[in-house]
C-alpha positions, 0 to 999 in steps of 0.5 A, a space after each residue: 500500500 503506497 503512502 497516498 492509500 495509507 493516508 486515505 485509509 487513515 482518514 476514512 477510519 478517523 471519519 468512521 470513528 468520529 461518526 461512531 463516537 458522535 453517535 454514541 455521545 448523542 445516544 448517551 445524551 438522549 438516553 431515557 431516564 427511569 424515574 421512581 414515582 412515590 410508593 403509594 400502596 406497597 405489597 404486603 406479604 410474608 417476609 420470605 415472599 417479599 424478599 424473593 419478589 423484591 430481588 427478582 421483580 422490583 427492578 421492573 415491576 415497582 417504583 423502586 427500580 434499582 438500575 445498575 450502571 450498565 443498565 443506564 448505558 445506551 443503547 441498552 438503556 433504551 431497552 431497559 426503560 421500555 421494559 420497565 414502562 411495560 412491566 409497571 403497566 402489567 402490575 406494580 408492587 408499589 401500587 399493589 394494595 390499590 387494586 381489588 384483592 381478586 385482581 391481586 390473586 390473579 396477578 400473583 398466579 400470573 407471576 408464579 406461572 411465568 416464573 415456572 415457565 422460565 419467562 420471568 424474570 426476562 431471560 435477557 435480564 436474568 443473564 445480566 442480573 443473575 441474582 434475580 433468578 428464582 430458585 426451585 425452592 423459592 418458586 415453591 415458597 411463592 406457589 405455597 403463598 398464592 395457594 394459601 390465598 386462593 384457599 381463603 377466597 374460595 368458599 367450600 360447600 356440598 359437592 352435590 349442590 352445584 350439580 343439581 341446582 346452584 344456590 342462586 335465585 337469579 342468573 349471575 353475570 360477569 362484569 364483562 356481560 358473560 352470564 352463568 348457564 347450566 347447559 354445559 352439563 349436556 356438553 361433551 367432556 373434552 378433558 380433565 386435569 388436576 392442579 396440585 399447585 393449588 389443590 384443585 381438579 377440573 372437568 372441562 366441557 366444550 360446546 359443539 363449536 369447540 368440539 368440532 374445532 378440536 376434531 378438525 384441529 382448527 384452534 389457531 385461532 379458535 372459531 367464533 362461537 366456541 365456548 369452553 367451561 371448566 368446573 373446578 373442585 377442591 381436591 381431597 387428600 390422596 387415599 391409601 392407593 394414591 388416588 386423588 378425588 374431587 372434594 367440595 365445589 370451588 368455581 366454574 370458569 367460562 371462556 367465550 370466543 368472539 374475536 371482535 368483541 374480546 379483541 383486547 384479550 386475544 379474542 376470548 371473553 373470560 368469566 368465573 363464578 365462585 362458590 355455591 352462590 356462584 359469585 362473579 369474579 372480578 370487581 373491574 373489567 381488568 380481571 380479564 387482562 389478568 386472565 389472558 396474561 396467564 393464558 399467554 402460556 397456552 398460546 400454542 393451543 389458542 390460549 386454552 389450557 388443558 385440552 387434548 390436541 384432538 377430540 373424537 366422537 
């Protein structure tokens, strides 16, 4: 390479370096700042639960974000700021007691399920913040805590009562307009499952539209008009042979497919009726957001848990 070419090469390299340096400086100057608003109604739970949540969740899901120096360096700072903003919208431990108790329970189950699925903390966040990872033992602590809350909220009663006739004098209706109905008892049972994490077992029914969709493997997406009903019972302790049988009635959950009406929750309308009086779950329409957040884990089956891939008559 002659002297002229070397000179041109050095000039070009200097220009590129200058442009990169200037761009880096501009990114730093305009880097978004993560502000911490006042804590208004913080989460109150057992010390061991709070300690886990603060270490693993609070940097994003609270007004007490403790960002490290490398979180504030552009371009990473842009991603961090966007993640914190989105996380606080989903749930904020610094505003926890301002939401209804039932919504708190739904969000806690969402948190547990997302941790269990390895989706929280975000894998890329956990890679840069290894102390945020939740161990299996810690996950068990969180599950036990949420399970204890669920058992307090659900009244028990005579198993036969709900099968024969609910103890209600009117048709209970969810806040989003989905009414309770008895017709599901004549539908096809499409699945059954147990939830040892919260001590329940379930029978799952589908209407004709839902059954046909399963038969034809037409669930991505499910067709409008599909309705799925899940009847939930408190599980009894295992017998001497290890068999777990249904105990008292817990709740009935309904999913109604209407892509237009329920567009904000992936096309599904959710309703849940608790106890023998079939009390509608959720005091605000926000409960549906909690439902679909949890059901995101079942995206591969059209946001529906615990179903077979096909159903035959």
